[in-house]
N, C-alpha and C positions, 0 to 999 in steps of 0.2 A: 158341769152344766150340760144339759141335754137339749135344751131348746134356746135358740138365739134368734132375735128379731133383727133382720138386716134391712137396709134401705139402699136401693140402687137409684142413682140420679140419671134421668135423661135431662142433661144440663144444657141450657141454651146460651150461646155466646151473644153478649150484648156489647154495644159500643158505649163504654163507660166514660164519664167526663173526668173522673179523678179517683184517687185511691180510696177516698171515703165512700164512694159509690160501690167500689168492689168489696170493701169490708162490710158494708151494710148488706150487700146481696148475699155474700157467703154466710154471714151471720143469720140472715132470715131463712136461708135454706137449711142450715143446721138446726135452727130452732123448730122449723116445721117437722123435720124428720124425728127429732127428739119428742115432739108433741105426739107423734104417731107411735111412740114406744120403741123406736129402733135403738139398738146399742152398738151397731156397726154401720157406718155411713160410707158409701163409696161414690166418689165423684169420678167423672170420665178422664180418659187420656187427653192431655193437652187442654183441659178445661181452664188452666191458668193463663192460657194464651189470649184471653180477652184483655189481659193487661197490655197487650200490644197497642191497644187504643190510647194508652197513656204515654207512648213513645212519640217522638217527632214524626210527623206525617210521612216524611221521606223514608222512614224505616218500615212502614206498614206493609209494604210489598217486598222488602228486601230481606229474604229469609236467612241470609247469612249474617248480615249486620245486626239484625234484631237479637240474635243469640247472646252476644256479650252485653247488649243494652238491657236485656231482661234480668241480668244478674242483680241489678240494683234493687229489684223488687223481692228477691229471695228472702232476705231477713224478715221483711214484713209478712210474707206468706207464711213462713214458719212460725212467727210470733202469733199471728192471727189464729192459725189452726191449733197451736198449743193452747192458747187461751180458751178457745171454744171447746176443745176436748176436755180440759180441766173443768170448765164452767158447768158442763152438762154431764160429765162423767161417762163419755162415750168414746168409742174408737172411730177414727176418721181416716179414710184414704183420700188425700187431697188430689185435686186435678194435677196431672203431671206437667212438667215444663222442661225445656232444655236447661241443663245445669252444667257449668264449667267443670271439667274433669280432666286432669292431665293436660295434654296439648289440644283437647277438643271439647266436645259437649256430648252428654248422654241425655236420654229421655228418662227422667227420674220421677217416680211416684213416691211421695213421702206418706208414711203411715204413723198415726198418733194414737197413743194409748190414753186411757181415761185420766191418768195422772199427768199428762202432757209430755211424757217421754216419747221420743219419735225415732224412727229409723227410715229406711227406704229400700225400694226395689228398683233397679234399673232395667229397662227393656233390653233384651238380649238379641232379638232378631229384628233387623231393621227393614222396613218396606223400601221399595225403590225410591220413593220420594224422599224419605229420611236419609238414605245413604247417598243418592246421586245428586239431589238438589240442595238438601238442607245440611248435608255432611254431619249428621248425627251419628255418633259412634256407638257400637254395642257396649253394654255394661258387661260385668263378669259375675257369675255365680247367682244362685237363687237362695232365698231366705224364707224361713217359716216364722211367722209372728204369732206369739201367744198373747191374746187379748181377752180378758174376762173368762179365762179358762177354756177358750176355743183356739185352735191352731188354724191360722189362715196362710194361704199363699197368694201372691199377687202375680197375675199372668197378663201382661200388658198387650192387648190387641193382637197383633200378628204372632206373638209368643204362643197364643192359644192354639195355633194351627200346627204346633210341633209337639208330639206326644211326650218326648223325652223330658221336656222342661217340667211339665205338670207331674210326670211320674216321679221325678226327683223330689218335688214338694210333697207328694203323697207318701213317698218312702220315709220322709222326715216327719210325718205325722199330720200333715195338713188335711183337715176334714172339709174345708171350704175354700174354693178357688174364687178369688175376686178378679173380675175381668173388666177393667176400664178400657174403653175403646174410642177411637176416632176413625170413622170410615166415611169417605166422600161420596159413596154411591151404594145402592142397595146390594150390589154384588159383593162389595167389601164387607158390609154388615153381615151378609149371609155367610161368608167365610168364617167370620168370628163367631157367629151364632152356632154354626155347625161344629166348629172346633171346640167351643165351650161345651156343647152337648156331648161330643165324643169324649172329651176329657172327664166329664162327669160319669159317663157310662163305664169307661175302661178302668177308672180308679174307684168307682162306686162312692163318689163324694158329691157335694153340692157345688154348683158353679153359678156365680152372681154376675150378670152382665150389665154394665153401666155405660151407655153410649153418649157421645157428644152430639148436640144438635146445633147446627149453624146455617145461617144464610147471611154471610158476612162478606159482601163484595169489597169491603174496605180493607181487607187484609188477605194476602195470598196464603198465609200460613194455615188458616182454618176457614177458608172461603165457603166451603160447603161441607156439611156433616149431617149424616142421617142415621137413624136407628130406632131401636125399640128396646126398652128394658126387659130383662128376663131372668128368671131363676130356674136352673135346670137340675135334674136329678137323674140317677140311674132309674130305668123303667123296671121296677121290681116290686117285691112285696111291700105293701103299705105306702108306696110312692106312686105318683101319677103314671098312668100307662103310656102316656106320650112323652114322658120325661120333662114336662113343663109344669113346674109348681106354680109359677105366677108369670104374668106377662103384661107389659104396658101397652100403649097404643103407638102406632107408627108416627114418629116425629112429634110426639106430644110431650112437651116438657113436664117434668114433675118427678116425684118420688114413687118408686115401686117398693112396697114394704111386704116382707114375707117372713113367716116363722119357719126356721130350719130345725127340724127335729132330728138331732144327731143320733138318737137311738135307732132311727129307721135305717140310716146309712150304715151304722155300725152293725146292725142286724144283717143287712144284705151282704156286707163284706164277709160275714162269718157263715151265714146260712140262708142266702138268697136263692131264688129260683135258678139263677146262674151265679157263678163265682168268678167273675172277671178279675177281682183283686187277687184271690188265691191263685188263679190259673195264669197270672202274669209270668211266673217263673217258667212254667211248662211251655208257654207260648214262645218264649225266647229259646229254651233248650231244644225244642222240637223243630225249629227252623234251621234248615241247612241251605247252603248255596243252591240256587235254583238250577235244575237241569233243563236245558233247552232241547226240545225235540221238534224236528221238522216233520210234521205228519204228512206233508205232501211227498217228501222223499221216501218216507216209510211206505206210503201207499204205492208209489211208483216202483219200488224195489220188491214189492210183495209178489 
């Protein structure tokens, strides 16, 4: 496959009355994206946390106690997305949520194939809120997922700001980086956007950014979330000169749908105006420990 149509969700958090409302909402979102022709759908980081509304009110602002309570919904979340992926024959990255793992909890994004098979990617780099207040632990390892003949990597929010993680995915054959995010202010959104664009540039691949949208004073977990969907590319032959293939509107919920022509990124990796992907080896080999020179002292001793 050389062209794949992806859909990135700017997904809004709602105060839902019951599980049936959650199931209806997710089903409607998936149906809409499928109607737009998308074959890979990406929901944002922590989108599943609107399920906090179904917990006892006392837990809505208790970010540590809500973690174990949310585990009761996990089988239903998995079953729902499995059914939808099978029903429509599409790939889906579900909104992540804290999942019990070992002695703690990880931020886990599940990905579902068209036949309902699923796996997951855990977030590796935790923000201060996750580490210091929520006590979410980092996962281990990165994975590349082959869906419909395309290889995807999932880079969850803060992970996009660290080049080595995406580089490992690209080395394993990922041609599209999926970036679900939850950012509480524009500065956080900007960091993820810039990181996603940089990862697309240096690996000469596509990056698909799906942000959470929230004005939810009823829960401290995702009280505020802002952003704008985007699909980023290397700025090279046949691709947008500003590296932006498609972009949504600020804080406007909805799907952003874009066609990713993999023949274009494959071409620039091999014969682009610049060869970031090829030159990654030389960029490492030519770097030596920095020599520090005090030019003030050099001038004084001249």
